[in-house]
C-alpha positions in Angstrom: -5.9 10.6 26.6 -4.1 11.9 23.1 -4.6 10.1 19.9 -3.2 9.9 17.0 -5.3 11.1 13.9 -4.5 11.1 10.1 -5.5 14.5 9.2 -3.5 14.9 5.5 -2.1 13.7 2.8 0.2 15.0 -0.1 2.2 13.4 -3.0 4.8 14.1 -6.2 6.7 12.1 -8.9 9.2 13.2 -10.9 7.5 14.6 -14.5 9.9 12.0 -16.4 7.8 8.7 -17.2 10.5 5.5 -18.5 7.8 2.8 -20.5 7.9 -0.6 -20.8 8.9 -0.4 -24.4 11.8 1.9 -23.7 13.1 -0.7 -20.8 13.2 -3.1 -23.9 15.4 -1.5 -25.3 17.6 -1.6 -22.6 17.4 -5.1 -21.1 15.9 -7.9 -23.2 12.1 -7.3 -22.1 9.2 -6.5 -23.4 6.2 -5.0 -22.6 3.9 -7.6 -22.5 6.5 -9.8 -20.4 6.7 -6.8 -17.6 2.8 -6.1 -17.6 2.0 -9.9 -17.2 4.3 -10.4 -14.4 4.2 -7.2 -12.7 1.2 -5.6 -13.6 3.3 -2.4 -14.6 3.4 -0.5 -17.4 5.1 2.6 -16.4 7.1 4.6 -13.4 8.4 7.9 -13.1 12.5 8.8 -12.8 14.0 12.0 -11.3 15.8 14.3 -13.4 19.6 14.1 -12.2 19.9 17.1 -10.1 16.3 16.5 -8.3 17.1 14.9 -5.5 15.2 12.2 -3.0 14.7 15.2 -0.4 13.4 17.7 -3.1 10.8 15.5 -4.1 10.3 14.4 -0.4 9.8 18.6 0.2 6.8 19.0 -2.7 5.0 15.9 -1.4 5.4 17.6 2.1 4.2 20.9 1.2 1.3 19.5 -0.1 0.2 17.4 2.9 0.9 20.6 5.2 -1.2 22.9 3.2 -3.8 20.6 2.9 -3.2 20.2 7.0 -4.6 23.6 7.4 -2.1 23.8 10.0 0.7 26.5 9.7 4.7 24.6 9.5 5.7 26.0 12.8 3.2 23.7 13.9 5.0 20.7 13.0 7.3 19.5 15.8 8.8 16.2 14.1 9.8 15.2 10.8 10.5 11.4 9.6 11.3 10.6 6.2 11.2 6.8 5.3 14.0 6.0 2.7 16.4 3.8 1.1 18.1 6.2 -1.1 19.0 9.0 0.8 20.3 12.1 0.0 23.9 10.7 1.5 25.0 7.8 2.7 24.8 7.8 6.7 24.8 11.5 7.1 22.7 14.0 7.1 19.4 12.3 7.0 17.4 13.3 4.3 14.2 14.5 6.8 17.1 17.1 8.5 17.3 18.4 4.5 13.8 18.2 3.7 13.1 20.3 7.4 15.5 22.7 6.2 14.1 23.4 2.8 10.6 23.8 4.3 12.2 26.2 6.6 11.6 24.0 9.5 14.3 25.0 12.0 15.2 23.7 15.4 12.7 20.3 15.2 13.5 17.0 15.7 14.4 15.4 12.6 15.7 11.9 11.2 15.2 9.0 9.4 14.1 5.3 9.3 15.2 2.7 6.9 12.9 -0.5 6.5 12.1 -0.1 3.1 9.0 -0.8 1.4 7.4 -0.9 4.6 9.2 2.4 5.5 5.5 4.1 5.8 4.0 1.9 8.1 7.2 1.8 10.4 7.2 5.9 10.3 3.4 6.3 11.1 3.8 3.8 14.1 6.7 5.9 15.2 4.2 9.4 15.1 1.6 7.8 16.8 3.5 6.7 19.7 5.4 10.1 19.9 1.4 11.5 19.8 0.0 9.6 22.3 2.8 9.9 24.7 2.3 13.3 24.8 6.2 14.3 23.3 4.7 15.3 20.2 1.4 17.3 18.7 1.8 17.7 14.9 4.2 15.2 13.1 5.4 15.3 9.4 5.9 11.9 8.0 7.3 11.2 4.0 7.7 8.2 2.6 10.2 9.2 -0.5 12.5 7.2 -2.8 15.1 8.2 -5.9 15.0 4.1 -6.2 16.6 5.1 -9.6 19.9 6.0 -8.0 20.2 2.6 -6.7 18.9 0.8 -9.7 20.8 -1.4 -12.3 19.3 -0.8 -15.5 21.5 -4.5 -17.1 19.5 -6.3 -14.4 16.1 -7.2 -15.8 15.3 -8.5 -12.8 15.0 -5.6 -10.8 15.2 -2.3 -13.0 11.4 -3.5 -14.9 10.0 -2.8 -11.2 10.9 0.0 -9.6 10.3 4.0 -9.5 10.8 7.4 -7.8 8.3 9.5 -6.1 7.4 10.5 -2.6 4.6 10.8 -0.5 3.7 12.4 2.7 1.3 12.5 5.3 0.5 14.7 8.6 -0.6 13.2 11.5 -1.9 15.2 14.8 -2.9 14.7 18.1 -6.7 14.3 18.8 -9.1 13.8 22.0 -11.5 12.1 19.3 -11.2 8.4 19.7 -13.4 8.1 16.6 -10.2 10.2 14.4 -8.1 7.8 16.1 -5.3 5.4 14.1 -6.9 2.5 15.6 -4.0 -0.1 15.4 -0.3 -0.8 13.9 1.0 -3.8 13.8 5.1 -4.1 12.7 7.6 -7.0 12.5 11.0 -8.2 11.0 12.9 -11.2 10.3 16.6 -10.7 9.6 16.8 -14.0 8.5 15.9 -13.4 5.2 17.7 -10.5 4.8 19.5 -12.1 1.5 16.4 -12.0 -0.4 16.3 -8.2 -0.6 19.2 -6.1 -0.6 22.2 -3.8 -1.2 25.0 -5.5 -0.4 27.8 -3.6 -0.2 29.0 -0.4 0.8 28.4 -0.4 4.4 30.6 -2.0 7.2 29.0 -5.3 6.8 30.2 -5.9 3.3 34.2 -6.0 1.7 35.6 -3.0 0.1 38.1 -5.1 -2.5 37.8 -3.1 -6.1 35.7 -0.1 -6.7 34.1 -1.8 -9.8 32.7 -4.7 -7.0 31.5 -1.6 -4.7 29.8 0.3 -7.2 28.1 -3.1 -8.4 27.1 -4.3 -5.1 25.2 -0.3 -4.1 22.9 -1.6 -6.2 19.7 -3.5 -4.9 20.0 -7.1 -5.7 16.6 -9.4 -5.3 15.6 -13.3 -5.3 12.4 -12.7 -7.0 10.6 -16.0 -6.6 11.5 -16.3 -3.1 10.3 -13.2 -1.6 7.2 -13.2 -3.6 6.4 -16.2 -1.6 7.5 -15.1 1.5 5.6 -11.1 0.5 2.5 -12.9 0.2 2.2 -15.2 3.0 3.1 -12.7 5.0 0.9 -10.3 4.1 -2.3 -12.2 4.3 -1.2 -13.0 8.0 -0.7 -10.3 9.2 -3.9 -8.2 7.8 -6.1 -11.3 9.0 -4.6 -10.8 12.6 -4.9 -7.0 12.7 -8.3 -7.3 11.6 -9.3 -10.3 14.4 -7.5 -8.6 17.2 -9.7 -5.2 16.2 -12.9 -7.3 15.3 -13.1 -5.5 12.4 -14.3 -7.4 9.1 -13.1 -7.3 5.4 -16.3 -5.6 4.7 -15.3 -2.9 7.0 -12.9 -1.7 5.0 -13.0 1.0 2.5 -10.1 1.1 0.9 -7.6 -1.6 1.5 -3.8 0.2 0.6 -1.3 -2.5 0.2 2.4 -1.8 -1.0 2.3 -1.6 -4.5 5.6 -3.9 -5.8 3.7 -6.3 -7.9 0.0 -7.2 -8.7 0.5 -10.4 -8.6 1.2 -9.8 -4.8 -1.7 -7.4 -4.7 -4.3 -9.6 -6.0 -2.7 -13.3 -4.3 -3.0 -10.9 -0.9 -6.8 -9.4 -1.7 -8.3 -12.5 -3.4 -6.7 -14.2 0.1 -9.0 -11.8 2.6 -11.6 -11.7 0.2 -11.9 -8.1 -0.8 -13.9 -6.7 -3.8 -11.8 -5.2 -6.7 -13.6 -1.5 -5.5 -11.8 -1.7 -2.1 -8.4 -2.8 -3.3 -6.5 0.5 -4.4 -4.3 -0.2 -7.3 -1.5 2.4 -8.6 1.5 0.1 -9.5 0.9 0.1 -13.2 1.6 3.8 -13.3 4.5 4.2 -10.8 6.0 1.0 -10.4 7.6 0.3 -6.9 8.3 3.6 -5.2 9.0 1.5 -1.9 9.0 3.4 1.3 6.9 6.2 -0.8 4.3 3.7 -2.4 1.9 3.7 0.3 0.8 7.4 0.9 1.2 8.1 -2.8 -1.1 5.4 -3.1 -3.2 7.0 -0.9 -3.4 10.6 -2.6 -4.4 8.8 -5.7 -7.5 8.0 -3.9 -7.6 11.8 -2.6 -7.4 13.3 -5.2 -9.9 11.4 -7.2 -12.7 12.0 -4.8 -12.6 8.6 -3.6 -11.1 8.9 -0.4 -13.7 11.0 2.4 -13.2 12.2 5.9 -13.7 8.9 8.3 -13.9 6.4 5.6 -11.4 3.3 6.9 -8.5 2.3 5.3 -6.1 -0.6 5.5 -2.2 -0.7 4.9 0.2 -3.6 4.2 3.2 -3.3 3.5 6.4 -5.9 3.0 9.8 -4.8 2.4 13.6 -5.9 2.6 14.8 -6.9 6.1 12.4 -8.2 6.1 10.2 -6.3 7.3 6.2 -5.9 7.3 3.5 -4.1 8.7 -0.2 -3.1 8.5 -2.5 -0.5 9.7 -5.9 0.2 10.6 -6.3 4.0 9.5 -9.6 6.2 9.4 -8.8 9.6 7.2 -9.4 11.9 9.7 -9.1 15.9 8.0 -9.4 18.7 10.3 -12.7 19.6 10.3 
């Protein structure tokens, strides 16, 4: 039987940094206010001519290099993004594939907001375990600055740009395999976090309304409460179903949305500070890119070693959520 192994990680962030102090000159806020409520100190912002696909390519090149595979061995590319290069088509995954020189292979995007990377991880696992694919390149890439209203204090302080990528490959060694992935959604709460205009489900009355509606909008307090409850419940369930105790988790890698959410979930699960991976302070919320960027951080700092168990946990617009038990299994 084929199993799916998490072989490599890579990430990219744009050069430009937008600090809390700079934001305080744009909207009525302050470094103290932002830090206290979110834990965010700064975020990276892509250049005007730097697209989601460009960031995805750079993260993917690094993940490919670290995997030890030739790019020609990749037989599927999946990209999670809510800020694609183009609305509807072509998919950002096809553009990334073209820029990498990967032609004539399957490539597509998915839209699951901040849960995107866990969703595409489940897709890669399914394709590999079914025998349909052997090496899958998954990418979470976001240029959220392109859909952020920088006059809206409730959202502009939260989001940043960046990309993360991983190579998932077939293995016959069960000890290397991704253990389990849980994903779910509930459209009853769709209005808590959305970009309400620009699609077939919205009215196109005036150009000004349409443009404003293409920015992200969020009901922060309601989202916070549901996020903490859902993330905690999902993690408890995946650990219980796989007979794994919290102390066996080497790295808890949550979606980096807000320090208060991460701390609340970590405390509820009785995880130590050493187990919890935190990058929200320097990157902000990068949606589908958040988890792979955080994994890359612990990899590049030497904290992530072969065989160590990661617990991924995410929650996003949709509403969507997901968790995964993933050993880090680089090729030997």
